[in-house]
ChimeraX commands (.cxc) that place a marker at each C-alpha (Angstrom):
marker #1 position -79.65,147.13,-35.12 radius 0.5
marker #1 position -81.75,146.46,-38.22 radius 0.5
marker #1 position -84.85,147.32,-36.19 radius 0.5
marker #1 position -83.26,150.61,-35.06 radius 0.5
marker #1 position -82.61,151.53,-38.67 radius 0.5
marker #1 position -86.11,150.57,-39.79 radius 0.5
marker #1 position -87.66,152.43,-36.84 radius 0.5
marker #1 position -85.85,155.63,-37.87 radius 0.5
marker #1 position -83.74,155.92,-34.71 radius 0.5
marker #1 position -80.57,156.38,-36.75 radius 0.5
marker #1 position -79.69,158.93,-39.39 radius 0.5
marker #1 position -78.90,157.78,-42.91 radius 0.5
marker #1 position -75.18,158.41,-42.32 radius 0.5
marker #1 position -75.17,156.47,-39.03 radius 0.5
marker #1 position -77.11,153.62,-40.63 radius 0.5
marker #1 position -74.68,153.40,-43.53 radius 0.5
marker #1 position -71.67,153.55,-41.19 radius 0.5
marker #1 position -72.83,150.78,-38.85 radius 0.5
marker #1 position -73.94,148.64,-41.80 radius 0.5
marker #1 position -70.44,148.88,-43.28 radius 0.5
marker #1 position -68.82,148.14,-39.92 radius 0.5
marker #1 position -71.02,145.07,-39.49 radius 0.5
marker #1 position -70.09,143.87,-42.97 radius 0.5
marker #1 position -66.41,144.16,-42.01 radius 0.5
marker #1 position -67.13,142.35,-38.74 radius 0.5
marker #1 position -68.65,139.42,-40.64 radius 0.5
marker #1 position -65.49,139.34,-42.77 radius 0.5
marker #1 position -63.34,139.16,-39.64 radius 0.5
marker #1 position -61.90,142.66,-40.05 radius 0.5
marker #1 position -63.63,144.16,-36.98 radius 0.5
marker #1 position -63.39,142.52,-33.58 radius 0.5
marker #1 position -66.32,141.33,-31.48 radius 0.5
marker #1 position -65.56,143.93,-28.83 radius 0.5
marker #1 position -65.30,146.76,-31.35 radius 0.5
marker #1 position -68.58,145.97,-33.10 radius 0.5
marker #1 position -70.45,145.56,-29.81 radius 0.5
marker #1 position -69.13,148.93,-28.65 radius 0.5
marker #1 position -69.92,150.63,-31.94 radius 0.5
marker #1 position -73.46,149.26,-31.86 radius 0.5
marker #1 position -73.98,151.35,-28.70 radius 0.5
marker #1 position -71.94,154.38,-29.77 radius 0.5
marker #1 position -74.02,154.71,-32.92 radius 0.5
marker #1 position -76.88,156.11,-30.79 radius 0.5
marker #1 position -74.81,159.14,-29.72 radius 0.5
marker #1 position -76.80,162.42,-29.63 radius 0.5
marker #1 position -80.14,160.68,-29.03 radius 0.5
marker #1 position -81.96,161.23,-25.75 radius 0.5
marker #1 position -81.69,158.32,-23.35 radius 0.5
marker #1 position -85.41,158.41,-22.60 radius 0.5
marker #1 position -86.04,157.88,-26.33 radius 0.5
marker #1 position -83.72,154.86,-26.30 radius 0.5
marker #1 position -85.45,153.40,-23.25 radius 0.5
marker #1 position -88.84,153.74,-24.95 radius 0.5
marker #1 position -87.45,152.14,-28.12 radius 0.5
marker #1 position -85.83,149.31,-26.12 radius 0.5
marker #1 position -89.12,148.61,-24.33 radius 0.5
marker #1 position -90.99,148.43,-27.64 radius 0.5
marker #1 position -88.32,146.27,-29.30 radius 0.5
marker #1 position -88.13,143.83,-26.40 radius 0.5
marker #1 position -91.90,143.45,-26.12 radius 0.5
marker #1 position -92.34,142.78,-29.85 radius 0.5
marker #1 position -89.22,140.81,-30.78 radius 0.5
marker #1 position -87.63,139.24,-27.71 radius 0.5
marker #1 position -90.15,138.60,-24.94 radius 0.5
marker #1 position -91.81,135.71,-26.78 radius 0.5
marker #1 position -88.42,133.93,-26.85 radius 0.5
marker #1 position -87.85,133.93,-23.09 radius 0.5
marker #1 position -87.44,130.36,-21.85 radius 0.5
marker #1 position -90.05,129.80,-19.10 radius 0.5
marker #1 position -87.69,127.38,-17.34 radius 0.5
marker #1 position -85.03,130.08,-16.98 radius 0.5
marker #1 position -87.61,132.58,-15.75 radius 0.5
marker #1 position -88.82,130.08,-13.12 radius 0.5
marker #1 position -85.26,129.22,-12.08 radius 0.5
marker #1 position -84.33,132.87,-11.60 radius 0.5
marker #1 position -87.50,133.44,-9.57 radius 0.5
marker #1 position -86.62,130.49,-7.32 radius 0.5
marker #1 position -83.03,131.71,-6.89 radius 0.5
marker #1 position -84.18,135.23,-6.05 radius 0.5
marker #1 position -86.67,133.83,-3.51 radius 0.5
marker #1 position -83.76,131.96,-1.90 radius 0.5
marker #1 position -81.79,135.20,-1.57 radius 0.5
marker #1 position -79.27,134.45,-4.30 radius 0.5
marker #1 position -77.42,137.46,-5.76 radius 0.5
marker #1 position -78.00,137.42,-9.52 radius 0.5
marker #1 position -76.20,139.39,-12.22 radius 0.5
marker #1 position -76.94,139.68,-15.94 radius 0.5
marker #1 position -73.93,140.16,-18.24 radius 0.5
marker #1 position -74.26,140.95,-21.95 radius 0.5
marker #1 position -72.51,142.62,-24.86 radius 0.5
marker #1 position -75.88,143.96,-26.04 radius 0.5
marker #1 position -76.67,147.57,-25.12 radius 0.5
marker #1 position -77.76,148.19,-21.54 radius 0.5
marker #1 position -81.14,149.67,-22.53 radius 0.5
marker #1 position -82.37,146.40,-24.05 radius 0.5
marker #1 position -80.84,144.19,-21.34 radius 0.5
marker #1 position -82.18,146.34,-18.49 radius 0.5
marker #1 position -85.63,146.24,-20.10 radius 0.5
marker #1 position -85.47,142.47,-20.43 radius 0.5
marker #1 position -84.22,141.88,-16.91 radius 0.5
marker #1 position -87.35,143.53,-15.53 radius 0.5
marker #1 position -89.12,140.29,-16.58 radius 0.5
marker #1 position -86.76,138.42,-14.24 radius 0.5
marker #1 position -86.87,140.87,-11.34 radius 0.5
marker #1 position -83.21,141.78,-11.83 radius 0.5
marker #1 position -82.49,145.43,-11.05 radius 0.5
marker #1 position -80.55,147.76,-13.35 radius 0.5
marker #1 position -77.76,147.85,-10.78 radius 0.5
marker #1 position -77.17,144.12,-11.42 radius 0.5
marker #1 position -76.87,144.51,-15.21 radius 0.5
marker #1 position -73.42,144.62,-16.80 radius 0.5
marker #1 position -73.90,145.40,-20.48 radius 0.5
marker #1 position -72.45,147.41,-23.35 radius 0.5
marker #1 position -72.84,151.00,-22.22 radius 0.5
marker #1 position -71.91,154.57,-23.07 radius 0.5
marker #1 position -71.99,157.62,-20.83 radius 0.5
marker #1 position -75.11,159.75,-20.76 radius 0.5
marker #1 position -74.70,163.50,-20.13 radius 0.5
marker #1 position -77.70,165.68,-19.29 radius 0.5
marker #1 position -80.01,163.03,-20.75 radius 0.5
marker #1 position -78.08,162.84,-24.03 radius 0.5
marker #1 position -76.27,159.69,-25.14 radius 0.5
marker #1 position -72.56,160.18,-25.86 radius 0.5
marker #1 position -70.07,158.00,-27.72 radius 0.5
marker #1 position -67.89,157.65,-24.60 radius 0.5
marker #1 position -67.77,153.92,-23.82 radius 0.5
marker #1 position -68.22,152.81,-20.20 radius 0.5
marker #1 position -67.87,149.07,-20.84 radius 0.5
marker #1 position -68.25,146.39,-23.50 radius 0.5
marker #1 position -68.53,143.03,-21.70 radius 0.5
marker #1 position -67.73,140.34,-24.22 radius 0.5
marker #1 position -65.31,137.40,-24.15 radius 0.5
marker #1 position -62.80,138.00,-21.31 radius 0.5
marker #1 position -64.54,141.36,-20.76 radius 0.5
marker #1 position -67.51,139.54,-19.24 radius 0.5
marker #1 position -65.35,137.93,-16.58 radius 0.5
marker #1 position -63.56,141.23,-15.97 radius 0.5
marker #1 position -66.89,143.09,-15.58 radius 0.5
marker #1 position -68.00,140.60,-12.93 radius 0.5
marker #1 position -64.70,140.91,-11.07 radius 0.5
marker #1 position -64.99,144.73,-11.07 radius 0.5
marker #1 position -68.45,144.25,-9.55 radius 0.5
marker #1 position -66.89,142.15,-6.79 radius 0.5
marker #1 position -67.98,138.77,-8.20 radius 0.5
marker #1 position -64.75,136.76,-8.45 radius 0.5
marker #1 position -65.99,133.20,-7.97 radius 0.5
marker #1 position -69.65,132.82,-8.97 radius 0.5
marker #1 position -71.32,129.61,-7.88 radius 0.5
marker #1 position -73.10,129.16,-11.22 radius 0.5
marker #1 position -72.90,130.80,-14.64 radius 0.5
marker #1 position -75.29,130.25,-17.55 radius 0.5
marker #1 position -74.28,131.19,-21.09 radius 0.5
marker #1 position -75.19,130.39,-24.68 radius 0.5
marker #1 position -72.29,131.67,-26.77 radius 0.5
marker #1 position -68.55,131.14,-27.17 radius 0.5
marker #1 position -68.29,134.78,-26.08 radius 0.5
marker #1 position -69.47,133.61,-22.63 radius 0.5
marker #1 position -66.59,131.14,-22.29 radius 0.5
marker #1 position -64.32,133.08,-19.91 radius 0.5
marker #1 position -67.31,133.91,-17.72 radius 0.5
marker #1 position -68.39,130.25,-17.63 radius 0.5
marker #1 position -64.84,129.26,-16.70 radius 0.5
marker #1 position -65.02,131.44,-13.57 radius 0.5
marker #1 position -67.89,129.47,-12.10 radius 0.5
marker #1 position -67.96,126.55,-9.72 radius 0.5
marker #1 position -70.63,125.15,-12.07 radius 0.5
marker #1 position -70.97,126.14,-15.72 radius 0.5
marker #1 position -74.17,125.51,-17.66 radius 0.5
marker #1 position -74.31,126.19,-21.40 radius 0.5
marker #1 position -77.97,126.79,-22.31 radius 0.5
marker #1 position -78.99,126.15,-25.93 radius 0.5
marker #1 position -75.34,126.77,-26.88 radius 0.5
marker #1 position -73.97,127.93,-30.19 radius 0.5
marker #1 position -71.83,125.33,-32.02 radius 0.5
marker #1 position -68.56,126.82,-30.76 radius 0.5
marker #1 position -69.65,126.70,-27.13 radius 0.5
marker #1 position -71.14,123.23,-27.57 radius 0.5
marker #1 position -67.74,121.93,-28.70 radius 0.5
marker #1 position -66.00,123.41,-25.66 radius 0.5
marker #1 position -68.74,122.11,-23.34 radius 0.5
marker #1 position -68.13,118.59,-24.62 radius 0.5
marker #1 position -64.38,118.97,-24.05 radius 0.5
marker #1 position -64.91,120.28,-20.49 radius 0.5
marker #1 position -67.65,117.82,-19.58 radius 0.5
marker #1 position -70.13,120.61,-18.86 radius 0.5
marker #1 position -73.81,119.71,-18.66 radius 0.5
marker #1 position -75.65,121.30,-21.58 radius 0.5
marker #1 position -79.26,122.33,-21.10 radius 0.5
marker #1 position -81.85,122.63,-23.85 radius 0.5
marker #1 position -85.14,124.29,-22.87 radius 0.5
marker #1 position -88.37,122.54,-23.81 radius 0.5
marker #1 position -89.14,125.01,-26.62 radius 0.5
marker #1 position -85.79,124.25,-28.28 radius 0.5
marker #1 position -86.27,120.49,-27.97 radius 0.5
marker #1 position -89.77,120.80,-29.42 radius 0.5
marker #1 position -88.38,122.68,-32.43 radius 0.5
marker #1 position -85.79,119.94,-33.04 radius 0.5
marker #1 position -88.43,117.21,-32.99 radius 0.5
marker #1 position -90.71,118.87,-35.55 radius 0.5
marker link #1:1,2 radius 0.2
marker link #1:2,3 radius 0.2
marker link #1:3,4 radius 0.2
marker link #1:4,5 radius 0.2
marker link #1:5,6 radius 0.2
marker link #1:6,7 radius 0.2
marker link #1:7,8 radius 0.2
marker link #1:8,9 radius 0.2
marker link #1:9,10 radius 0.2
marker link #1:10,11 radius 0.2
marker link #1:11,12 radius 0.2
marker link #1:12,13 radius 0.2
marker link #1:13,14 radius 0.2
marker link #1:14,15 radius 0.2
marker link #1:15,16 radius 0.2
marker link #1:16,17 radius 0.2
marker link #1:17,18 radius 0.2
marker link #1:18,19 radius 0.2
marker link #1:19,20 radius 0.2
marker link #1:20,21 radius 0.2
marker link #1:21,22 radius 0.2
marker link #1:22,23 radius 0.2
marker link #1:23,24 radius 0.2
marker link #1:24,25 radius 0.2
marker link #1:25,26 radius 0.2
marker link #1:26,27 radius 0.2
marker link #1:27,28 radius 0.2
marker link #1:28,29 radius 0.2
marker link #1:29,30 radius 0.2
marker link #1:30,31 radius 0.2
marker link #1:31,32 radius 0.2
marker link #1:32,33 radius 0.2
marker link #1:33,34 radius 0.2
marker link #1:34,35 radius 0.2
marker link #1:35,36 radius 0.2
marker link #1:36,37 radius 0.2
marker link #1:37,38 radius 0.2
marker link #1:38,39 radius 0.2
marker link #1:39,40 radius 0.2
marker link #1:40,41 radius 0.2
marker link #1:41,42 radius 0.2
marker link #1:42,43 radius 0.2
marker link #1:43,44 radius 0.2
marker link #1:44,45 radius 0.2
marker link #1:45,46 radius 0.2
marker link #1:46,47 radius 0.2
marker link #1:47,48 radius 0.2
marker link #1:48,49 radius 0.2
marker link #1:49,50 radius 0.2
marker link #1:50,51 radius 0.2
marker link #1:51,52 radius 0.2
marker link #1:52,53 radius 0.2
marker link #1:53,54 radius 0.2
marker link #1:54,55 radius 0.2
marker link #1:55,56 radius 0.2
marker link #1:56,57 radius 0.2
marker link #1:57,58 radius 0.2
marker link #1:58,59 radius 0.2
marker link #1:59,60 radius 0.2
marker link #1:60,61 radius 0.2
marker link #1:61,62 radius 0.2
marker link #1:62,63 radius 0.2
marker link #1:63,64 radius 0.2
marker link #1:64,65 radius 0.2
marker link #1:65,66 radius 0.2
marker link #1:66,67 radius 0.2
marker link #1:67,68 radius 0.2
marker link #1:68,69 radius 0.2
marker link #1:69,70 radius 0.2
marker link #1:70,71 radius 0.2
marker link #1:71,72 radius 0.2
marker link #1:72,73 radius 0.2
marker link #1:73,74 radius 0.2
marker link #1:74,75 radius 0.2
marker link #1:75,76 radius 0.2
marker link #1:76,77 radius 0.2
marker link #1:77,78 radius 0.2
marker link #1:78,79 radius 0.2
marker link #1:79,80 radius 0.2
marker link #1:80,81 radius 0.2
marker link #1:81,82 radius 0.2
marker link #1:82,83 radius 0.2
marker link #1:83,84 radius 0.2
marker link #1:84,85 radius 0.2
marker link #1:85,86 radius 0.2
marker link #1:86,87 radius 0.2
marker link #1:87,88 radius 0.2
marker link #1:88,89 radius 0.2
marker link #1:89,90 radius 0.2
marker link #1:90,91 radius 0.2
marker link #1:91,92 radius 0.2
marker link #1:92,93 radius 0.2
marker link #1:93,94 radius 0.2
marker link #1:94,95 radius 0.2
marker link #1:95,96 radius 0.2
marker link #1:96,97 radius 0.2
marker link #1:97,98 radius 0.2
marker link #1:98,99 radius 0.2
marker link #1:99,100 radius 0.2
marker link #1:100,101 radius 0.2
marker link #1:101,102 radius 0.2
marker link #1:102,103 radius 0.2
marker link #1:103,104 radius 0.2
marker link #1:104,105 radius 0.2
marker link #1:105,106 radius 0.2
marker link #1:106,107 radius 0.2
marker link #1:107,108 radius 0.2
marker link #1:108,109 radius 0.2
marker link #1:109,110 radius 0.2
marker link #1:110,111 radius 0.2
marker link #1:111,112 radius 0.2
marker link #1:112,113 radius 0.2
marker link #1:113,114 radius 0.2
marker link #1:114,115 radius 0.2
marker link #1:115,116 radius 0.2
marker link #1:116,117 radius 0.2
marker link #1:117,118 radius 0.2
marker link #1:118,119 radius 0.2
marker link #1:119,120 radius 0.2
marker link #1:120,121 radius 0.2
marker link #1:121,122 radius 0.2
marker link #1:122,123 radius 0.2
marker link #1:123,124 radius 0.2
marker link #1:124,125 radius 0.2
marker link #1:125,126 radius 0.2
marker link #1:126,127 radius 0.2
marker link #1:127,128 radius 0.2
marker link #1:128,129 radius 0.2
marker link #1:129,130 radius 0.2
marker link #1:130,131 radius 0.2
marker link #1:131,132 radius 0.2
marker link #1:132,133 radius 0.2
marker link #1:133,134 radius 0.2
marker link #1:134,135 radius 0.2
marker link #1:135,136 radius 0.2
marker link #1:136,137 radius 0.2
marker link #1:137,138 radius 0.2
marker link #1:138,139 radius 0.2
marker link #1:139,140 radius 0.2
marker link #1:140,141 radius 0.2
marker link #1:141,142 radius 0.2
marker link #1:142,143 radius 0.2
marker link #1:143,144 radius 0.2
marker link #1:144,145 radius 0.2
marker link #1:145,146 radius 0.2
marker link #1:146,147 radius 0.2
marker link #1:147,148 radius 0.2
marker link #1:148,149 radius 0.2
marker link #1:149,150 radius 0.2
marker link #1:150,151 radius 0.2
marker link #1:151,152 radius 0.2
marker link #1:152,153 radius 0.2
marker link #1:153,154 radius 0.2
marker link #1:154,155 radius 0.2
marker link #1:155,156 radius 0.2
marker link #1:156,157 radius 0.2
marker link #1:157,158 radius 0.2
marker link #1:158,159 radius 0.2
marker link #1:159,160 radius 0.2
marker link #1:160,161 radius 0.2
marker link #1:161,162 radius 0.2
marker link #1:162,163 radius 0.2
marker link #1:163,164 radius 0.2
marker link #1:164,165 radius 0.2
marker link #1:165,166 radius 0.2
marker link #1:166,167 radius 0.2
marker link #1:167,168 radius 0.2
marker link #1:168,169 radius 0.2
marker link #1:169,170 radius 0.2
marker link #1:170,171 radius 0.2
marker link #1:171,172 radius 0.2
marker link #1:172,173 radius 0.2
marker link #1:173,174 radius 0.2
marker link #1:174,175 radius 0.2
marker link #1:175,176 radius 0.2
marker link #1:176,177 radius 0.2
marker link #1:177,178 radius 0.2
marker link #1:178,179 radius 0.2
marker link #1:179,180 radius 0.2
marker link #1:180,181 radius 0.2
marker link #1:181,182 radius 0.2
marker link #1:182,183 radius 0.2
marker link #1:183,184 radius 0.2
marker link #1:184,185 radius 0.2
marker link #1:185,186 radius 0.2
marker link #1:186,187 radius 0.2
marker link #1:187,188 radius 0.2
marker link #1:188,189 radius 0.2
marker link #1:189,190 radius 0.2
marker link #1:190,191 radius 0.2
marker link #1:191,192 radius 0.2
marker link #1:192,193 radius 0.2
marker link #1:193,194 radius 0.2
marker link #1:194,195 radius 0.2
marker link #1:195,196 radius 0.2
marker link #1:196,197 radius 0.2
marker link #1:197,198 radius 0.2
marker link #1:198,199 radius 0.2
view
């Protein structure tokens, strides 16, 4: 969101509004679902092609370098074996769809925070905001009721992890790490994370 503001994608009024909403979110006065939805709705009136270009630039500069090679290799192996793979996120669909291209996951297999687009223009009409129990519900609506394996890194992935025959927290946040210990879930730390901790 900060990058969107700095890149000039948002008007001054929109920037001020989302900044205030995020401040209230950090104070616990705005829910996770609401802020994730609002962080997509704030782009209303922009052209979707502009958002896709911005998402591609943002991902290439700020996110791609943080992809864990082990996860990329695992997904490639699973795809080669014919496994059906879905990506679920509360981040906007433009960024997630851009990122999933690096994993060979099609847009049709991305469930992310999304608003309707009408005649190429982004609206504020929410389609979905998959976070917390919403992630599990999004998978069920897609026909995935009992996934074999789920990977997640945040407490907001908990209900989705609980659906799976096998749950794997990957570089988990403290909240998810606590739950993983209680449930006896195997926690995975990619090599880059372990290297950072040993410096």
